[in-house]
C-alpha positions as a printed NumPy array, in Angstrom:
array([[ 51.58 ,  89.936,   1.383],
       [ 51.11 ,  87.025,   3.825],
       [ 52.237,  83.651,   2.791],
       [ 49.415,  81.381,   1.698],
       [ 49.21 ,  77.984,   3.463],
       [ 47.744,  75.083,   1.573],
       [ 45.105,  73.015,   3.438],
       [ 46.067,  69.503,   4.592],
       [ 44.331,  66.778,   2.566],
       [ 42.792,  63.871,   4.61 ],
       [ 42.423,  60.801,   2.407],
       [ 39.507,  58.491,   3.401],
       [ 40.544,  55.176,   4.997],
       [ 39.894,  52.208,   2.704],
       [ 36.722,  50.213,   3.465],
       [ 38.722,  47.025,   4.082],
       [ 40.656,  48.738,   6.847],
       [ 37.425,  49.897,   8.507],
       [ 36.045,  46.372,   8.502],
       [ 39.259,  44.92 ,   9.9  ],
       [ 39.271,  47.431,  12.765],
       [ 35.631,  46.683,  13.564],
       [ 36.3  ,  42.945,  13.645],
       [ 39.278,  43.34 ,  16.001],
       [ 37.29 ,  45.603,  18.294],
       [ 34.442,  43.102,  18.477],
       [ 36.812,  40.183,  19.033],
       [ 38.611,  41.676,  22.031],
       [ 35.634,  43.42 ,  23.592],
       [ 33.308,  40.368,  23.695],
       [ 35.25 ,  37.516,  25.297],
       [ 32.191,  35.24 ,  25.441],
       [ 32.315,  35.041,  21.661],
       [ 36.093,  34.906,  21.426],
       [ 36.716,  31.945,  23.7  ],
       [ 35.314,  28.621,  22.444],
       [ 34.367,  25.952,  24.981],
       [ 33.835,  22.261,  24.474],
       [ 33.791,  20.561,  21.091],
       [ 33.399,  23.596,  18.864],
       [ 30.268,  24.947,  20.569],
       [ 29.971,  28.412,  22.164],
       [ 28.732,  29.502,  25.524],
       [ 26.074,  31.584,  23.925],
       [ 24.554,  28.438,  22.375],
       [ 24.633,  26.355,  25.535],
       [ 21.949,  25.731,  28.11 ],
       [ 22.85 ,  24.991,  31.777],
       [ 22.857,  21.222,  31.141],
       [ 25.382,  21.636,  28.332],
       [ 27.635,  23.818,  30.47 ],
       [ 27.71 ,  21.056,  33.086],
       [ 28.465,  18.433,  30.407],
       [ 30.217,  20.097,  27.454],
       [ 30.373,  16.804,  25.508],
       [ 26.601,  16.427,  25.476],
       [ 25.092,  17.048,  22.001],
       [ 22.921,  20.171,  21.728],
       [ 19.18 ,  19.553,  22.043],
       [ 17.211,  19.351,  18.812],
       [ 13.561,  19.76 ,  18.072],
       [ 12.408,  16.379,  16.745],
       [ 11.525,  16.523,  13.065],
       [  8.124,  15.361,  11.898],
       [  8.262,  11.837,  10.408],
       [  8.466,  11.775,   6.626],
       [  6.358,   9.329,   4.629],
       [  3.338,   7.189,   5.477],
       [  2.54 ,   5.771,   8.876],
       [  4.584,   2.652,   9.636],
       [  3.186,  -0.826,   9.059],
       [  1.85 ,  -2.122,  12.371],
       [  2.17 ,  -5.626,  13.801],
       [ -0.312,  -6.937,  16.368],
       [  1.83 ,  -7.975,  19.34 ],
       [ -0.957, -10.242,  20.69 ],
       [ -1.898, -12.033,  17.447],
       [ -0.88 , -15.582,  16.564],
       [  0.221, -15.953,  12.956],
       [ -0.73 , -19.602,  12.413],
       [ -4.557, -19.173,  12.528],
       [ -4.354, -16.069,  10.308],
       [ -2.227, -17.91 ,   7.75 ],
       [ -4.707, -20.818,   7.801],
       [ -7.652, -18.493,   7.094],
       [ -5.793, -16.814,   4.228],
       [ -4.741, -20.189,   2.818],
       [ -8.373, -21.367,   2.81 ],
       [ -9.442, -18.265,   0.851],
       [ -6.523, -18.172,  -1.598],
       [ -7.593, -20.929,  -4.066],
       [-10.844, -19.163,  -4.945],
       [ -8.831, -16.305,  -6.485],
       [ -5.782, -18.315,  -7.555],
       [ -3.631, -16.442,  -5.061],
       [ -0.792, -17.234,  -2.717],
       [ -0.285, -16.13 ,   0.894],
       [  2.33 , -13.48 ,   1.652],
       [  3.468, -13.31 ,   5.284],
       [  5.368, -10.255,   6.54 ],
       [  7.384, -11.169,   9.632],
       [  8.341,  -8.068,  11.618],
       [  8.537,  -6.27 ,  14.938],
       [  6.092,  -3.541,  15.867],
       [  8.814,  -1.638,  17.728],
       [ 11.015,  -1.343,  14.583],
       [  9.344,   1.925,  13.627],
       [ 11.906,   3.17 ,  11.091],
       [ 11.963,  -0.109,   9.178],
       [  8.179,  -0.379,   9.264],
       [  7.866,   3.132,   7.863],
       [ 10.192,   2.213,   4.979],
       [  8.117,  -0.925,   4.426],
       [  4.919,   1.131,   4.296],
       [  6.464,   3.431,   1.671],
       [  7.473,   0.414,  -0.431],
       [  4.103,  -1.33 ,  -0.214],
       [  2.265,   1.903,  -1.071],
       [  4.036,   2.285,  -4.416],
       [  1.544,   1.835,  -7.238],
       [  2.993,  -1.203,  -9.015],
       [  3.825,  -2.991,  -5.763],
       [  0.3  ,  -2.343,  -4.441],
       [ -1.201,  -3.655,  -7.696],
       [  0.681,  -6.942,  -7.502],
       [ -0.11 ,  -7.396,  -3.815],
       [ -3.812,  -6.741,  -4.386],
       [ -4.075,  -9.095,  -7.349],
       [ -1.772, -11.964,  -6.43 ],
       [ -1.59 , -12.322,  -2.643],
       [ -3.487, -12.46 ,   0.611],
       [ -1.26 , -10.663,   3.124],
       [ -0.701, -11.641,   6.761],
       [  1.451,  -9.605,   9.199],
       [  3.145, -11.568,  11.975],
       [  4.858, -10.117,  15.06 ],
       [  8.129, -11.84 ,  16.004],
       [  9.247,  -9.562,  18.834],
       [  9.039, -10.018,  22.583],
       [  5.938, -11.419,  24.205],
       [  4.023, -14.684,  24.131],
       [  2.616, -14.21 ,  20.627],
       [  6.029, -13.213,  19.294],
       [  7.598, -16.321,  20.807],
       [  4.91 , -18.561,  19.28 ],
       [  5.365, -16.915,  15.893],
       [  9.143, -17.328,  16.069],
       [  8.618, -21.021,  16.786],
       [  6.393, -21.176,  13.686],
       [  9.152, -19.702,  11.543],
       [ 11.506, -22.407,  12.771],
       [  9.065, -25.127,  11.72 ],
       [  8.692, -23.459,   8.306],
       [ 12.49 , -23.161,   7.911],
       [ 12.353, -19.343,   7.777],
       [ 15.546, -17.678,   9.003],
       [ 14.905, -14.631,  11.203],
       [ 18.45 , -13.85 ,  12.344],
       [ 20.068, -10.842,  10.707],
       [ 23.54 ,  -9.342,  10.585],
       [ 24.027,  -7.286,  13.764],
       [ 24.289,  -3.571,  12.965],
       [ 27.578,  -1.78 ,  13.441],
       [ 28.067,   0.08 ,  16.716],
       [ 26.146,   3.337,  16.274],
       [ 28.955,   5.893,  16.578],
       [ 29.304,   9.323,  15.047],
       [ 31.922,   9.334,  12.292],
       [ 32.989,  12.875,  13.303],
       [ 33.188,  12.75 ,  17.1  ],
       [ 33.134,   9.023,  17.854],
       [ 30.313,   9.595,  20.352],
       [ 27.169,   7.409,  20.32 ],
       [ 24.668,   8.616,  17.722],
       [ 20.886,   8.22 ,  17.759],
       [ 19.491,   5.026,  16.194],
       [ 19.342,   5.179,  12.399],
       [ 16.781,   3.621,   9.985],
       [ 19.31 ,   0.966,   8.979],
       [ 19.653,  -0.288,  12.562],
       [ 17.355,  -2.866,  14.109],
       [ 15.104,  -5.59 ,  12.712],
       [ 14.188,  -5.489,   9.028],
       [ 10.996,  -7.32 ,   8.002],
       [ 11.171, -10.646,   6.19 ],
       [  8.743, -11.7  ,   3.445],
       [  7.655, -15.289,   2.847],
       [  5.28 , -16.694,   0.222],
       [  3.201, -19.818,   0.825],
       [  0.985, -22.097,  -1.254],
       [ -2.63 , -22.591,  -0.102],
       [ -1.541, -25.949,   1.372],
       [  0.864, -24.061,   3.658],
       [  4.098, -25.104,   1.961],
       [  6.827, -22.474,   1.713],
       [  7.554, -21.095,  -1.771],
       [ 10.273, -18.502,  -1.088],
       [ 11.57 , -15.97 ,   1.455],
       [ 13.067, -12.513,   1.054],
       [ 14.77 , -10.629,   3.922],
       [ 14.435,  -6.892,   3.331],
       [ 17.716,  -6.197,   5.142],
       [ 19.627,  -7.038,   1.938],
       [ 17.49 ,  -4.536,  -0.008],
       [ 18.147,  -1.595,   2.332],
       [ 19.734,   1.406,   0.562],
       [ 19.994,   5.181,   0.831],
       [ 18.926,   7.314,  -2.094],
       [ 20.115,  10.916,  -1.75 ],
       [ 20.313,  10.368,   1.993],
       [ 16.802,   8.892,   2.251],
       [ 16.727,   5.378,   3.791],
       [ 14.506,   2.983,   1.853],
       [ 14.095,  -0.497,   0.445],
       [ 14.778,  -1.181,  -3.241],
       [ 11.167,  -1.1  ,  -4.412],
       [ 12.027,  -2.337,  -7.912],
       [ 13.676,  -5.457,  -6.491],
       [ 10.77 ,  -6.048,  -4.106],
       [  8.389,  -5.785,  -7.074],
       [ 10.451,  -8.202,  -9.18 ],
       [ 10.508, -10.704,  -6.338],
       [  6.732, -10.486,  -5.814],
       [  6.135, -10.999,  -9.547],
       [  8.46 , -14.005,  -9.607],
       [  6.551, -15.683,  -6.731],
       [  3.005, -15.095,  -7.983],
       [  0.923, -18.199,  -8.821],
       [  0.84 , -19.637, -12.374],
       [ -1.767, -18.207, -14.746],
       [ -4.695, -20.479, -15.747],
       [ -5.77 , -20.662, -19.409],
       [ -9.051, -18.777, -19.94 ],
       [-10.202, -20.904, -22.948],
       [ -9.651, -24.085, -20.913],
       [-11.748, -22.673, -18.037],
       [-14.585, -21.882, -20.453],
       [-14.386, -25.33 , -22.069],
       [-14.681, -26.974, -18.665],
       [-17.727, -24.822, -17.776],
       [-19.414, -25.693, -21.095],
       [-18.887, -29.406, -20.435],
       [-20.457, -29.041, -16.99 ],
       [-23.392, -27.157, -18.505],
       [-23.994, -29.826, -21.142],
       [-23.852, -32.594, -18.561],
       [-26.297, -30.853, -16.189],
       [-28.545, -29.303, -18.889],
       [-27.76 , -25.77 , -17.763],
       [-26.471, -22.583, -19.37 ],
       [-23.256, -20.721, -18.576],
       [-23.17 , -17.356, -16.797],
       [-19.805, -16.072, -18.013],
       [-18.623, -12.758, -16.646],
       [-15.364, -10.833, -16.895],
       [-13.576,  -8.822, -14.21 ],
       [-10.161,  -7.492, -13.248],
       [ -8.332,  -6.492, -10.057],
       [ -8.839,  -3.026,  -8.523],
       [-12.358,  -2.854,  -9.955],
       [-14.815,  -1.929,  -7.163],
       [-17.846,  -2.735,  -9.322],
       [-16.335,  -6.15 , -10.106],
       [-15.905,  -6.789,  -6.386],
       [-19.507,  -5.742,  -5.751],
       [-20.754,  -7.979,  -8.57 ],
       [-18.882, -10.924,  -7.118],
       [-20.252, -10.306,  -3.628],
       [-23.777, -10.153,  -5.095],
       [-23.382, -13.417,  -7.022],
       [-21.89 , -15.097,  -3.924],
       [-24.865, -14.259,  -1.708],
       [-26.377, -17.488,  -0.42 ],
       [-29.883, -16.837,  -1.783],
       [-28.676, -15.518,  -5.129],
       [-26.152, -18.289,  -5.587],
       [-28.824, -20.872,  -4.82 ],
       [-31.136, -19.411,  -7.477],
       [-28.482, -19.144, -10.17 ],
       [-26.81 , -22.496,  -9.467],
       [-30.069, -24.207, -10.372],
       [-29.931, -22.836, -13.902],
       [-26.345, -21.71 , -14.607],
       [-22.745, -22.765, -14.367],
       [-21.117, -19.551, -13.14 ],
       [-17.647, -18.699, -14.441],
       [-15.614, -15.57 , -13.695],
       [-12.637, -14.735, -15.927],
       [-10.054, -12.268, -14.608],
       [ -8.757, -10.701, -17.817],
       [ -5.448,  -9.682, -16.198],
       [ -4.675, -12.869, -14.303],
       [ -5.497, -15.5  , -16.923],
       [ -3.722, -16.439, -20.119],
       [ -5.723, -15.287, -23.174],
       [ -8.302, -13.705, -20.87 ],
       [ -8.374, -10.463, -22.863],
       [ -8.766, -12.376, -26.145],
       [-11.71 , -14.341, -24.75 ],
       [-13.282, -11.12 , -23.505],
       [-12.977,  -9.497, -26.93 ],
       [-14.425, -12.615, -28.565],
       [-17.776, -11.909, -26.892],
       [-17.637,  -8.171, -26.139],
       [-15.834,  -6.917, -29.264],
       [-12.795,  -4.694, -29.513],
       [-14.344,  -1.713, -27.692],
       [-16.289,  -3.033, -24.688],
       [-17.943,  -0.567, -22.346],
       [-16.189,  -1.309, -19.081],
       [-16.249,  -4.072, -16.465],
       [-17.875,  -6.14 , -15.098],
       [-19.276,  -7.517, -18.355],
       [-21.345, -10.714, -18.687],
       [-22.742, -12.977, -21.376],
       [-25.165, -15.899, -20.985],
       [-24.254, -18.895, -23.139],
       [-25.841, -22.227, -23.943],
       [-23.798, -25.403, -23.766],
       [-22.629, -24.808, -27.358],
       [-21.115, -21.42 , -26.424],
       [-23.843, -19.563, -28.33 ],
       [-24.765, -16.196, -26.731],
       [-28.339, -15.948, -25.422],
       [-28.096, -12.528, -23.76 ],
       [-25.363, -10.091, -22.744],
       [-24.829,  -7.026, -20.585],
       [-24.226,  -4.797, -23.631],
       [-26.697,  -5.134, -26.506],
       [-28.454,  -3.093, -29.178],
       [-26.21 ,  -0.066, -28.825],
       [-27.049,   0.337, -25.139],
       [-24.286,   0.884, -22.562],
       [-22.927,  -1.975, -20.522],
       [-25.063,  -2.892, -17.513],
       [-21.989,  -3.473, -15.379],
       [-22.928,  -3.906, -11.743],
       [-26.733,  -3.382, -11.841],
       [-27.596,  -0.413,  -9.645],
       [-30.011,   1.954, -11.373],
       [-33.619,   0.93 , -12.013],
       [-32.878,   0.632, -15.748],
       [-29.815,  -1.574, -15.155],
       [-31.737,  -3.856, -12.789],
       [-34.577,  -4.189, -15.286],
       [-32.17 ,  -5.058, -18.114],
       [-30.371,  -7.585, -15.902],
       [-33.65 ,  -9.354, -15.088],
       [-34.602,  -9.324, -18.767],
       [-31.292, -10.961, -19.729],
       [-31.893, -13.725, -17.176],
       [-35.405, -14.326, -18.536],
       [-34.213, -14.446, -22.174],
       [-31.635, -17.088, -21.297],
       [-34.487, -19.603, -21.134],
       [-33.618, -20.864, -17.678],
       [-37.113, -20.654, -16.246],
       [-36.466, -18.337, -13.294],
       [-39.711, -17.678, -11.428],
       [-41.162, -14.268, -10.601],
       [-40.322, -14.926,  -6.958],
       [-36.709, -15.596,  -7.862],
       [-36.48 , -12.422,  -9.948],
       [-38.042, -10.441,  -7.091],
       [-35.373, -11.755,  -4.702],
       [-32.675, -10.719,  -7.18 ],
       [-34.134,  -7.226,  -7.513],
       [-34.491,  -6.826,  -3.738],
       [-30.835,  -7.779,  -3.224],
       [-29.651,  -5.341,  -5.894],
       [-31.673,  -2.463,  -4.415],
       [-30.196,  -3.138,  -0.965],
       [-26.702,  -3.16 ,  -2.449],
       [-27.39 ,   0.13 ,  -4.223],
       [-28.432,   1.726,  -0.928],
       [-25.303,   0.418,   0.803],
       [-23.147,   1.651,  -2.101],
       [-24.581,   5.159,  -1.864],
       [-24.002,   5.164,   1.9  ],
       [-20.339,   4.154,   1.395],
       [-19.851,   6.953,  -1.122],
       [-21.356,   9.505,   1.267],
       [-19.197,   8.237,   4.141],
       [-16.05 ,   8.369,   2.003],
       [-16.807,  11.938,   0.919],
       [-17.404,  13.013,   4.529],
       [-14.098,  11.427,   5.571],
       [-12.302,  13.191,   2.708],
       [-13.688,  16.58 ,   3.713],
       [-12.793,  15.981,   7.376],
       [ -9.227,  14.987,   6.491],
       [ -8.893,  18.056,   4.283],
       [-10.112,  20.308,   7.109],
       [ -7.738,  18.698,   9.632],
       [ -4.807,  19.097,   7.251],
       [ -5.571,  22.789,   6.773],
       [ -5.817,  23.256,  10.548],
       [ -2.541,  21.436,  11.198],
       [ -0.553,  23.127,   8.42 ],
       [  0.392,  26.313,  10.374],
       [  1.738,  24.2  ,  13.253],
       [  3.718,  22.032,  10.835],
       [  5.167,  25.113,   9.154],
       [  6.173,  26.549,  12.527],
       [  7.88 ,  23.282,  13.531],
       [  9.727,  23.127,  10.204],
       [ 10.948,  26.691,  10.779],
       [ 12.213,  25.78 ,  14.263],
       [ 13.992,  22.667,  12.896],
       [ 15.836,  24.757,  10.325],
       [ 17.191,  27.145,  12.947]])
């Protein structure tokens, strides 16, 4: 009987050994990948320009700017006339003038400034308390004239020079960073032009999770600290009542607040030359800003109650502060800014019931002005809606290109 031979057993090679062999094979068979050139970059990643200059940084696709468009400075505008115009307008609203001194070519800083000024609370304070002027202090004739103005106002423009822009890893020059260059400077002025305070934004520059920005909370605190003192609403009313008694008139008292488009429209209507002439003959006009006066809200609630129906809100008083007519009566909604036919009719009726003797011609002029303002208001709304739809369409069209660029930047 033949001898039986057992088969030879071939054990499978471990997976780790297979991978190691494959890696060695690849390493020695592809020298272009095995031999590094330059500062840690590989031939396969280099273009001809890099091969000629191995120390040159690899090209990058520029990233899309993040945040709002930068604040712009008119390089041909003189600051002094603009400040004078703002100073002339400021007393009417009990405001101060805020001047932003900057350079139009400091794009990174101006973008950070735009982000700061767009924040809700900062924008509210700016809108309510200041008239803002932007002044270019860079190169050029206007910049030189504006720099001379800062010297006369004792405003310091010089800043700490930035450190030499060098890469911390390679020591080679790096691209300019948002912290380099000229940071804007804020200054607040009284209506007479005198300087109240200055704030260089360079000392408020920080990075939050790698994002360069200005300390918005500190900017807000500074703006609040420099706002003008609040007048006393009861004292303003008392003064208007005294004027009314002396001139045998009544008081047209109306209440408003900042960021109220209807309040702004009401004010523009009452400031029209023809309308103002009619009303000045029979009324002492007084506007109370309930946010920017002491006890303004309390005075408002004294006449309108605890649950008034919006702003603007008006009441017609005699010289003894007794109400003759108001914009919200008999359970009807507040007239506000008169726009509809019913609101215009009720507004005219309130003027007639105040006993001031307005003529039919005067009331017709008032109605004609209100109808024109209604037409202009409707046109502005239509224009704003068209602009919104156009911006939405452009954003949808641009989105694929933005997505493609973001994909390329991540590679």
